[in-house]
TILUMTI-387623 format. One record per residue (C-alpha): residue number from 1; residue in three letters; x, y, z. Coordinates in pm, 1 decimal. Example, Ala and Ser with C-alpha at 12.3 -4.5 7.8 and 13.67 -1.06 7.14 Angstrom:
2
REC   seq   type       east      north         up
REC     1    ala     1230.0     -450.0      780.0
REC     2    ser     1367.0     -106.0      714.0
//
This chain:
251
REC   seq   type       east      north         up
REC     1    unk        6.2       17.3       15.5
REC     2    unk      151.3      343.4      -94.4
REC     3    unk       49.9      685.5     -224.1
REC     4    unk     -167.3      945.5      -56.5
REC     5    unk     -447.1      725.1       43.4
REC     6    unk     -557.5      918.7      310.6
REC     7    unk     -562.0     1269.0      106.6
REC     8    unk     -800.1     1525.8      276.7
REC     9    unk     -872.0     1307.0      587.9
REC    10    unk     -810.5     1441.3      908.5
REC    11    unk     -634.1     1215.0     1184.0
REC    12    unk     -588.9     1271.5     1544.9
REC    13    unk     -307.1     1102.7     1734.3
REC    14    unk     -275.3     1111.3     2106.1
REC    15    unk      103.2     1113.6     2270.4
REC    16    unk      219.6     1204.9     1965.7
REC    17    unk      534.0     1367.0     2048.2
REC    18    unk      764.3     1088.8     2050.0
REC    19    unk      783.3      678.5     2012.7
REC    20    unk      499.8      518.8     1840.1
REC    21    unk      243.6      828.9     1829.7
REC    22    unk      530.5     1028.5     1669.6
REC    23    unk      571.7      745.8     1427.6
REC    24    unk      197.6      712.1     1321.5
REC    25    unk      164.7     1081.0     1300.4
REC    26    unk      442.4     1099.3     1037.5
REC    27    unk      315.9      791.3      843.9
REC    28    unk      -23.2      933.9      822.8
REC    29    unk       97.5     1256.2      700.6
REC    30    unk      299.3     1046.3      431.6
REC    31    unk      -25.8      908.0      319.9
REC    32    unk     -184.0     1266.5      272.2
REC    33    unk     -365.0     1294.5      643.3
REC    34    unk     -381.0     1655.2      796.2
REC    35    unk     -317.0     1586.5     1156.1
REC    36    unk     -451.1     1704.7     1512.2
REC    37    unk     -165.2     1598.7     1770.9
REC    38    unk     -158.8     1594.5     2155.6
REC    39    unk       83.1     1532.9     2397.4
REC    40    unk      226.4     1599.4     2758.6
REC    41    unk      537.6     1733.1     2631.0
REC    42    unk      666.4     1971.9     2338.4
REC    43    unk      545.0     1905.1     1989.3
REC    44    unk      785.1     2138.2     1766.3
REC    45    unk      975.1     1818.6     1663.9
REC    46    unk      679.1     1634.7     1543.9
REC    47    unk      495.7     1906.9     1396.9
REC    48    unk      802.5     2024.4     1168.5
REC    49    unk      823.8     1655.4     1044.7
REC    50    unk      461.8     1653.5      970.6
REC    51    unk      490.8     1995.8      770.5
REC    52    unk      779.3     1863.7      586.1
REC    53    unk      549.2     1597.8      428.2
REC    54    unk      310.2     1834.7      302.9
REC    55    unk       11.4     1814.8      580.6
REC    56    unk     -142.8     2063.4      802.0
REC    57    unk      -66.1     2021.3     1162.8
REC    58    unk     -261.2     2122.9     1502.0
REC    59    unk      -66.9     2054.0     1820.9
REC    60    unk     -203.0     2096.4     2185.6
REC    61    unk       -9.7     2027.3     2489.9
REC    62    unk     -239.1     1844.8     2725.3
REC    63    unk     -333.9     1548.7     2959.1
REC    64    unk     -511.1     1288.5     2736.4
REC    65    unk     -675.6     1155.6     3079.6
REC    66    unk     -857.9     1488.5     3136.3
REC    67    unk    -1209.3     1530.8     3019.6
REC    68    unk    -1217.6     1908.5     3028.3
REC    69    unk     -903.2     1939.9     2828.8
REC    70    unk    -1010.2     1683.4     2585.4
REC    71    unk    -1344.3     1865.2     2509.7
REC    72    unk    -1120.9     2170.6     2473.4
REC    73    unk     -900.3     1996.9     2209.0
REC    74    unk    -1204.6     1862.9     2018.3
REC    75    unk    -1315.1     2244.0     1994.3
REC    76    unk     -988.1     2320.6     1853.3
REC    77    unk     -977.1     2042.7     1608.0
REC    78    unk    -1356.0     2146.5     1491.3
REC    79    unk    -1228.1     2516.9     1448.0
REC    80    unk     -926.8     2424.0     1244.6
REC    81    unk    -1044.7     2126.6     1018.8
REC    82    unk    -1411.3     2105.6     1081.5
REC    83    unk    -1386.6     1718.7     1102.7
REC    84    unk    -1230.0     1403.8     1263.4
REC    85    unk    -1182.6     1097.8      993.1
REC    86    unk     -955.6      876.5     1240.8
REC    87    unk     -848.7      860.6     1581.7
REC    88    unk     -556.0      682.3     1728.0
REC    89    unk     -525.7      646.3     2096.8
REC    90    unk     -155.7      603.8     2169.8
REC    91    unk      -99.5      788.7     2500.8
REC    92    unk      -54.2      600.9     2819.0
REC    93    unk      120.6      600.4     3135.0
REC    94    unk      264.1      353.3     3384.3
REC    95    unk      379.7      282.9     3714.8
REC    96    unk      577.1      -33.7     3770.8
REC    97    unk      540.4     -180.0     4127.4
REC    98    unk      422.5     -491.2     4312.4
REC    99    unk       43.8     -493.0     4416.7
REC   100    unk      141.2     -451.8     4795.9
REC   101    unk      330.4     -143.8     4702.6
REC   102    unk       70.9       41.0     4474.6
REC   103    unk      -70.9      371.6     4595.1
REC   104    unk     -410.3      496.7     4487.8
REC   105    unk     -237.1      750.0     4294.1
REC   106    unk      -31.9      511.1     4110.9
REC   107    unk     -333.1      339.7     3963.5
REC   108    unk     -513.7      695.8     3886.8
REC   109    unk     -197.6      788.1     3713.5
REC   110    unk     -192.9      497.4     3498.1
REC   111    unk     -527.6      463.2     3444.5
REC   112    unk     -571.5      818.3     3342.2
REC   113    unk     -436.7      846.8     2980.9
REC   114    unk     -414.8      455.7     2938.9
REC   115    unk     -766.4      402.3     2985.4
REC   116    unk    -1007.0      674.3     3041.8
REC   117    unk     -800.9      871.8     2781.3
REC   118    unk     -916.6      610.9     2523.4
REC   119    unk    -1276.7      632.3     2664.5
REC   120    unk    -1299.0     1037.3     2643.8
REC   121    unk    -1119.1     1054.7     2318.0
REC   122    unk    -1320.9      759.5     2161.3
REC   123    unk    -1643.6      904.3     2247.1
REC   124    unk    -1584.0     1237.3     2134.7
REC   125    unk    -1427.3     1135.7     1821.5
REC   126    unk    -1723.4      900.5     1757.9
REC   127    unk    -1976.0     1197.3     1833.3
REC   128    unk    -1823.1     1382.1     1543.3
REC   129    unk    -1758.1     1095.8     1302.6
REC   130    unk    -2165.0     1038.8     1347.4
REC   131    unk    -2251.0     1373.4     1305.3
REC   132    unk    -2050.0     1399.2     1001.1
REC   133    unk    -2217.5     1096.4      834.3
REC   134    unk    -1926.2      964.9      672.5
REC   135    unk    -1789.6      696.2      885.0
REC   136    unk    -1440.0      682.9     1043.3
REC   137    unk    -1187.2      481.1     1206.8
REC   138    unk    -1056.1      432.0     1557.2
REC   139    unk     -705.4      246.5     1663.2
REC   140    unk     -610.1      215.9     2034.5
REC   141    unk     -274.9      134.1     2079.7
REC   142    unk     -293.5     -180.0     2336.3
REC   143    unk      -36.6     -407.2     2444.8
REC   144    unk       55.2     -782.4     2470.4
REC   145    unk       12.1     -716.5     2819.5
REC   146    unk     -356.6     -714.3     2820.7
REC   147    unk     -320.2    -1116.5     2826.4
REC   148    unk       34.4    -1172.3     2942.1
REC   149    unk       79.1    -1150.3     3313.3
REC   150    unk      374.3     -917.2     3343.4
REC   151    unk      487.3     -870.8     3704.7
REC   152    unk      460.2     -523.6     3861.1
REC   153    unk      250.8     -381.4     3609.9
REC   154    unk     -103.9     -461.2     3701.7
REC   155    unk     -293.0     -133.7     3641.2
REC   156    unk     -113.0     -109.2     3310.1
REC   157    unk     -186.0     -472.3     3219.4
REC   158    unk     -555.0     -413.0     3327.9
REC   159    unk     -616.7     -108.4     3138.9
REC   160    unk     -488.1     -238.5     2815.9
REC   161    unk     -733.7     -574.3     2880.3
REC   162    unk    -1001.2     -301.0     2915.8
REC   163    unk     -891.6     -132.8     2581.0
REC   164    unk     -919.6     -465.6     2389.6
REC   165    unk    -1284.3     -530.2     2542.3
REC   166    unk    -1391.9     -191.0     2483.7
REC   167    unk    -1244.2     -200.0     2135.0
REC   168    unk    -1473.9     -510.6     2043.1
REC   169    unk    -1764.4     -357.2     2209.5
REC   170    unk    -1752.6      -22.5     2026.2
REC   171    unk    -1688.4     -194.0     1708.0
REC   172    unk    -2026.3     -358.2     1754.9
REC   173    unk    -2195.2      -64.5     1866.3
REC   174    unk    -2051.3      183.7     1586.7
REC   175    unk    -2075.9      -57.6     1294.0
REC   176    unk    -2399.9       43.4     1165.4
REC   177    unk    -2231.5      412.4     1180.1
REC   178    unk    -1988.9      325.5      937.3
REC   179    unk    -1720.4      363.8     1197.1
REC   180    unk    -1462.4       86.2     1243.7
REC   181    unk    -1279.1       15.6     1570.4
REC   182    unk     -966.3     -172.7     1598.3
REC   183    unk     -669.5     -213.8     1802.8
REC   184    unk     -313.6     -318.5     1805.7
REC   185    unk     -101.5     -498.0     2050.0
REC   186    unk      260.2     -396.5     2004.6
REC   187    unk      529.5     -641.1     2189.1
REC   188    unk      848.0     -527.0     2304.7
REC   189    unk      917.1     -226.5     2110.5
REC   190    unk     1230.4       -8.8     2095.4
REC   191    unk     1066.0      357.7     2235.5
REC   192    unk     1209.2      617.7     2457.6
REC   193    unk      969.3      485.7     2703.1
REC   194    unk     1078.8      143.4     2709.7
REC   195    unk     1458.3      279.8     2724.8
REC   196    unk     1348.6      433.3     3050.4
REC   197    unk     1308.9       79.7     3178.6
REC   198    unk     1601.9      -95.4     3030.2
REC   199    unk     1935.7      -81.0     2901.9
REC   200    unk     2101.4      -80.9     2554.7
REC   201    unk     2258.7     -436.1     2662.0
REC   202    unk     1922.4     -569.0     2779.4
REC   203    unk     1762.3     -441.1     2466.5
REC   204    unk     2029.0     -606.9     2255.6
REC   205    unk     2058.5     -916.2     2428.9
REC   206    unk     1673.9     -986.2     2489.9
REC   207    unk     1569.9     -867.7     2137.5
REC   208    unk     1771.9    -1141.0     1981.3
REC   209    unk     1589.4    -1401.9     2182.4
REC   210    unk     1276.0    -1288.4     2009.0
REC   211    unk     1142.6    -1517.8     1719.6
REC   212    unk     1238.8    -1235.5     1461.3
REC   213    unk     1553.0    -1160.6     1635.2
REC   214    unk     1484.7     -789.3     1727.0
REC   215    unk     1246.8     -533.5     1907.5
REC   216    unk      965.6     -404.4     1736.9
REC   217    unk     1012.3      -22.5     1600.7
REC   218    unk      771.8      276.0     1613.4
REC   219    unk      781.6      230.6     1240.0
REC   220    unk      642.8     -114.1     1272.6
REC   221    unk      342.3      -21.5     1463.2
REC   222    unk      268.9      289.3     1245.3
REC   223    unk      228.4       85.9      963.5
REC   224    unk        0.2     -133.9     1093.2
REC   225    unk     -210.2      172.8     1178.4
REC   226    unk     -191.9      303.5      848.6
REC   227    unk     -329.1      -17.7      708.8
REC   228    unk     -617.2      -37.3      940.8
REC   229    unk     -723.5      310.8      884.5
REC   230    unk     -717.2      257.2      474.1
REC   231    unk     -962.6      109.8      253.6
REC   232    unk     -744.5     -200.1      216.2
REC   233    unk     -867.9     -274.0      581.7
REC   234    unk    -1236.4     -184.6      494.5
REC   235    unk    -1366.7     -520.2      625.7
REC   236    unk    -1215.3     -536.1      957.8
REC   237    unk    -1344.8     -421.2     1241.0
REC   238    unk    -1326.0     -540.1     1631.8
REC   239    unk     -987.6     -695.2     1558.4
REC   240    unk     -690.9     -680.8     1807.3
REC   241    unk     -375.0     -694.7     1572.3
REC   242    unk      -74.2     -831.7     1723.9
REC   243    unk      218.3     -663.1     1591.8
REC   244    unk      480.1     -820.7     1828.7
REC   245    unk      748.8    -1026.5     1649.0
REC   246    unk      625.8    -1371.0     1769.9
REC   247    unk      650.9    -1258.1     2161.1
REC   248    unk      345.0    -1410.7     2234.7
REC   249    unk      478.5    -1770.7     2106.1
REC   250    unk      761.6    -1776.9     2342.4
REC   251    unk      618.9    -1603.9     2652.8
//
């Protein structure tokens, strides 16, 4: 699949400042989409990269887990572009602690963007898509940890499991409106976030043990997103697509 198959479409990407979100924004821009992006951090770099691909871009610094900020963001998108055709829920946070050491604040921090952000953005995007009457696409970045019981990560694991189930439920609800809803499960992916937990040596050694011999890249995930929101995937909804290099075969 190549070319400008998303020309004229408007895509919202959360957590777009770096890693998977940034790669998704650039991949969709390269296919002709205009971008509405948000992140907790700075967006100058990703905006410049999107514009270099010939797409328009709106960036808003915000917490994706905050409902009021999300409503304000969609107002900005409506004012700038007048529509939303694609939503990619990528923003997430995690606190790695065992159950016995978790504080309520740890769980609330993790579930803010990782769970409530998906709910808030999906609901507001779906409302706009329904009002437009032309269907649309929602893709959420989940994780293989939705079903692999990785220790010291229960709030994140549980949030991703919820994302998978909501994806299937929303796909059924929104199908009559022409809105397809899917999720992607990355495995161990080389991102700035992952490098805050693993050293270069760990990434090299452990990546070599995976069936495909390496960690995934943000671009691997971005290309899967681009496929799911394209007409090539027009008969796919309610699917949780593993893009994980075979890690579930050995874990």
